[in-house]
C-alpha atoms as a printed R data frame, in Angstrom:
    type eleno elety resid chain resno       x       y       z
1   ATOM     1    CA   UNK     A     1  -0.029  -0.040  -0.029
2   ATOM     2    CA   UNK     A     2   2.870   2.345   0.517
3   ATOM     3    CA   UNK     A     3   3.870   2.048  -3.014
4   ATOM     4    CA   UNK     A     4   0.283   2.803  -4.074
5   ATOM     5    CA   UNK     A     5   0.472   5.875  -1.809
6   ATOM     6    CA   UNK     A     6   3.630   7.039  -3.546
7   ATOM     7    CA   UNK     A     7   1.740   6.858  -6.855
8   ATOM     8    CA   UNK     A     8  -1.141   8.847  -5.434
9   ATOM     9    CA   UNK     A     9   1.268  11.577  -4.277
10  ATOM    10    CA   UNK     A    10   2.895  11.604  -7.744
11  ATOM    11    CA   UNK     A    11  -0.607  12.025  -9.262
12  ATOM    12    CA   UNK     A    12  -1.420  15.054  -7.103
13  ATOM    13    CA   UNK     A    13   1.771  16.647  -8.121
14  ATOM    14    CA   UNK     A    14   0.756  16.255 -11.791
15  ATOM    15    CA   UNK     A    15  -2.630  17.883 -10.995
16  ATOM    16    CA   UNK     A    16  -4.535  14.508 -11.037
17  ATOM    17    CA   UNK     A    17  -6.881  13.293  -8.338
18  ATOM    18    CA   UNK     A    18  -4.451  11.448  -5.999
19  ATOM    19    CA   UNK     A    19  -5.172   7.793  -6.484
20  ATOM    20    CA   UNK     A    20  -2.488   5.218  -6.912
21  ATOM    21    CA   UNK     A    21  -2.528   1.494  -7.551
22  ATOM    22    CA   UNK     A    22  -0.104  -1.229  -7.700
23  ATOM    23    CA   UNK     A    23  -0.491  -4.983  -8.542
24  ATOM    24    CA   UNK     A    24   1.655  -7.787  -6.959
25  ATOM    25    CA   UNK     A    25   2.019 -11.326  -8.150
26  ATOM    26    CA   UNK     A    26   3.223 -13.985  -5.624
27  ATOM    27    CA   UNK     A    27   6.083 -15.235  -7.879
28  ATOM    28    CA   UNK     A    28   6.902 -12.248  -9.842
29  ATOM    29    CA   UNK     A    29   6.469  -9.439  -7.155
30  ATOM    30    CA   UNK     A    30   5.475  -5.987  -8.261
31  ATOM    31    CA   UNK     A    31   4.155  -6.298 -11.876
32  ATOM    32    CA   UNK     A    32   2.380  -2.840 -12.018
33  ATOM    33    CA   UNK     A    33   2.279   0.610 -10.521
34  ATOM    34    CA   UNK     A    34   0.087   3.354 -11.780
35  ATOM    35    CA   UNK     A    35  -1.682   6.582 -10.901
36  ATOM    36    CA   UNK     A    36  -4.727   8.498 -12.108
37  ATOM    37    CA   UNK     A    37  -4.059  10.167 -15.504
38  ATOM    38    CA   UNK     A    38  -7.615  11.279 -16.638
39  ATOM    39    CA   UNK     A    39  -6.465  14.889 -17.028
40  ATOM    40    CA   UNK     A    40  -3.070  14.203 -18.498
41  ATOM    41    CA   UNK     A    41  -4.373  11.682 -21.069
42  ATOM    42    CA   UNK     A    42  -7.932  13.414 -21.390
43  ATOM    43    CA   UNK     A    43  -9.251   9.865 -21.134
44  ATOM    44    CA   UNK     A    44 -12.136   9.027 -18.603
45  ATOM    45    CA   UNK     A    45 -10.962   5.474 -18.293
46  ATOM    46    CA   UNK     A    46  -7.452   6.459 -17.101
47  ATOM    47    CA   UNK     A    47  -8.043   5.472 -13.524
48  ATOM    48    CA   UNK     A    48  -5.068   4.185 -11.555
49  ATOM    49    CA   UNK     A    49  -6.588   0.657 -11.313
50  ATOM    50    CA   UNK     A    50  -7.350   0.368 -15.098
51  ATOM    51    CA   UNK     A    51  -3.865   1.451 -15.990
52  ATOM    52    CA   UNK     A    52  -2.240  -0.923 -13.441
53  ATOM    53    CA   UNK     A    53  -4.294  -3.745 -14.807
54  ATOM    54    CA   UNK     A    54  -3.109  -3.125 -18.419
55  ATOM    55    CA   UNK     A    55   0.468  -2.988 -17.242
56  ATOM    56    CA   UNK     A    56   0.148  -6.324 -15.270
57  ATOM    57    CA   UNK     A    57  -1.459  -8.052 -18.172
58  ATOM    58    CA   UNK     A    58   1.506  -6.852 -20.430
59  ATOM    59    CA   UNK     A    59   4.113  -7.882 -17.801
60  ATOM    60    CA   UNK     A    60   2.625 -11.248 -17.194
61  ATOM    61    CA   UNK     A    61   1.650 -11.889 -20.775
62  ATOM    62    CA   UNK     A    62  -1.905 -12.661 -19.934
63  ATOM    63    CA   UNK     A    63  -5.160 -10.846 -19.218
64  ATOM    64    CA   UNK     A    64  -5.871 -13.463 -16.592
65  ATOM    65    CA   UNK     A    65  -4.332 -11.808 -13.436
66  ATOM    66    CA   UNK     A    66  -5.114 -14.846 -11.227
67  ATOM    67    CA   UNK     A    67  -3.225 -14.993  -7.951
68  ATOM    68    CA   UNK     A    68  -2.548 -11.250  -8.188
69  ATOM    69    CA   UNK     A    69  -3.422  -8.655  -5.503
70  ATOM    70    CA   UNK     A    70  -4.419  -5.065  -6.432
71  ATOM    71    CA   UNK     A    71  -3.674  -2.358  -3.902
72  ATOM    72    CA   UNK     A    72  -5.392   0.951  -4.396
73  ATOM    73    CA   UNK     A    73  -5.510   4.008  -2.245
74  ATOM    74    CA   UNK     A    74  -9.259   4.522  -2.998
75  ATOM    75    CA   UNK     A    75 -12.211   1.997  -3.131
76  ATOM    76    CA   UNK     A    76 -12.831   0.987  -6.748
77  ATOM    77    CA   UNK     A    77 -15.561   2.601  -8.847
78  ATOM    78    CA   UNK     A    78 -17.925   0.351 -10.836
79  ATOM    79    CA   UNK     A    79 -15.721   0.623 -13.935
80  ATOM    80    CA   UNK     A    80 -12.520  -0.483 -11.988
81  ATOM    81    CA   UNK     A    81 -14.425  -3.121 -10.082
82  ATOM    82    CA   UNK     A    82 -15.683  -4.473 -13.385
83  ATOM    83    CA   UNK     A    83 -12.209  -4.527 -14.867
84  ATOM    84    CA   UNK     A    84 -10.978  -6.344 -11.654
85  ATOM    85    CA   UNK     A    85 -13.569  -8.847 -12.100
86  ATOM    86    CA   UNK     A    86 -12.895  -9.326 -15.761
87  ATOM    87    CA   UNK     A    87  -9.107  -9.736 -15.215
88  ATOM    88    CA   UNK     A    88  -9.630 -12.319 -12.554
89  ATOM    89    CA   UNK     A    89  -7.644 -10.499  -9.908
90  ATOM    90    CA   UNK     A    90  -7.811 -12.597  -6.674
91  ATOM    91    CA   UNK     A    91  -7.606  -9.981  -4.043
92  ATOM    92    CA   UNK     A    92  -8.108  -6.254  -3.691
93  ATOM    93    CA   UNK     A    93  -6.895  -4.155  -0.695
94  ATOM    94    CA   UNK     A    94  -7.908  -0.359  -0.611
95  ATOM    95    CA   UNK     A    95  -7.337   2.672   1.680
96  ATOM    96    CA   UNK     A    96 -10.076   5.229   1.732
97  ATOM    97    CA   UNK     A    97 -13.697   4.583   1.005
98  ATOM    98    CA   UNK     A    98 -15.317   6.481  -1.727
99  ATOM    99    CA   UNK     A    99 -18.877   7.961  -0.834
100 ATOM   100    CA   UNK     A   100 -19.602   8.914  -4.339
101 ATOM   101    CA   UNK     A   101 -18.417   6.024  -6.542
102 ATOM   102    CA   UNK     A   102 -17.503   3.198  -4.151
103 ATOM   103    CA   UNK     A   103 -18.494  -0.189  -5.770
104 ATOM   104    CA   UNK     A   104 -17.007  -2.550  -3.188
105 ATOM   105    CA   UNK     A   105 -18.488  -1.414   0.057
106 ATOM   106    CA   UNK     A   106 -19.871   2.005   0.160
107 ATOM   107    CA   UNK     A   107 -22.489   2.511  -2.604
108 ATOM   108    CA   UNK     A   108 -22.625  -1.133  -3.663
109 ATOM   109    CA   UNK     A   109 -20.732  -4.428  -3.607
110 ATOM   110    CA   UNK     A   110 -19.850  -5.761  -6.990
111 ATOM   111    CA   UNK     A   111 -17.541  -8.210  -5.104
112 ATOM   112    CA   UNK     A   112 -20.410  -9.793  -3.381
113 ATOM   113    CA   UNK     A   113 -19.637 -13.552  -3.428
114 ATOM   114    CA   UNK     A   114 -21.555 -15.414  -6.106
115 ATOM   115    CA   UNK     A   115 -22.656 -12.332  -7.903
116 ATOM   116    CA   UNK     A   116 -20.456 -13.096 -10.983
117 ATOM   117    CA   UNK     A   117 -18.449 -16.062 -12.133
118 ATOM   118    CA   UNK     A   118 -15.365 -14.792 -10.302
119 ATOM   119    CA   UNK     A   119 -15.182 -13.890  -6.614
120 ATOM   120    CA   UNK     A   120 -12.663 -11.231  -5.333
121 ATOM   121    CA   UNK     A   121 -11.483 -11.220  -1.689
122 ATOM   122    CA   UNK     A   122 -11.211  -7.550  -0.458
123 ATOM   123    CA   UNK     A   123 -10.170  -5.582   2.452
124 ATOM   124    CA   UNK     A   124 -10.724  -1.765   2.881
125 ATOM   125    CA   UNK     A   125  -9.489   0.684   5.289
126 ATOM   126    CA   UNK     A   126  -5.819  -0.071   4.933
127 ATOM   127    CA   UNK     A   127  -3.871   3.236   5.707
128 ATOM   128    CA   UNK     A   128  -7.203   4.867   5.182
129 ATOM   129    CA   UNK     A   129  -6.231   7.969   7.084
130 ATOM   130    CA   UNK     A   130  -3.275   8.736   4.935
131 ATOM   131    CA   UNK     A   131  -5.166   7.899   1.637
132 ATOM   132    CA   UNK     A   132  -8.130   9.903   2.613
133 ATOM   133    CA   UNK     A   133  -5.913  12.849   3.768
134 ATOM   134    CA   UNK     A   134  -4.287  13.034   0.335
135 ATOM   135    CA   UNK     A   135  -7.696  13.379  -1.300
136 ATOM   136    CA   UNK     A   136  -8.900  15.981   1.223
137 ATOM   137    CA   UNK     A   137  -5.837  18.059   0.909
138 ATOM   138    CA   UNK     A   138  -6.058  17.830  -2.882
139 ATOM   139    CA   UNK     A   139  -9.601  19.095  -3.061
140 ATOM   140    CA   UNK     A   140  -9.058  21.658  -0.396
141 ATOM   141    CA   UNK     A   141  -6.238  23.199  -2.594
142 ATOM   142    CA   UNK     A   142  -8.680  23.252  -5.451
143 ATOM   143    CA   UNK     A   143 -11.235  25.181  -3.447
144 ATOM   144    CA   UNK     A   144  -8.515  27.559  -2.315
145 ATOM   145    CA   UNK     A   145  -7.191  27.993  -5.811
146 ATOM   146    CA   UNK     A   146  -3.674  26.586  -5.061
147 ATOM   147    CA   UNK     A   147  -3.897  23.514  -7.186
148 ATOM   148    CA   UNK     A   148  -2.662  22.719 -10.818
149 ATOM   149    CA   UNK     A   149  -6.024  20.977 -11.158
150 ATOM   150    CA   UNK     A   150  -7.927  22.617 -14.194
151 ATOM   151    CA   UNK     A   151 -11.411  22.764 -12.366
152 ATOM   152    CA   UNK     A   152 -13.062  19.950 -14.242
153 ATOM   153    CA   UNK     A   153 -15.126  17.586 -12.283
154 ATOM   154    CA   UNK     A   154 -13.145  14.885 -10.872
155 ATOM   155    CA   UNK     A   155 -14.026  11.344  -9.812
């Protein structure tokens, strides 16, 4: 989770919503690390989790990321939760809950056992204070006009 937090900090420095993600494989170790890049790429799908899943698939030579664990600083949204299910990631660990878009625990639970043909084990609240603090600081800076963020709505 510490590496995911590093990515989140780097995202904030680039004017992106501070969300970071990493993917770890039990035999290959760290296979992906990514940060939000929606503003940089002008791509609404450029969430940290989506970018990390693409990197991990390339690194492992397979879209099936079985036995992998994804660490994210923020609870996955519906799009990211869907990509996690589609890629067969075994486990997800996240930091802060997402009251607007949370698709694992807050708004809904797309990882509910038996809901789909793949079950994901998940744990939330890991280093939650630090992850939530990055988000709060980022949006406070926007409100105070101190951010490089361009003012478009963020997820």
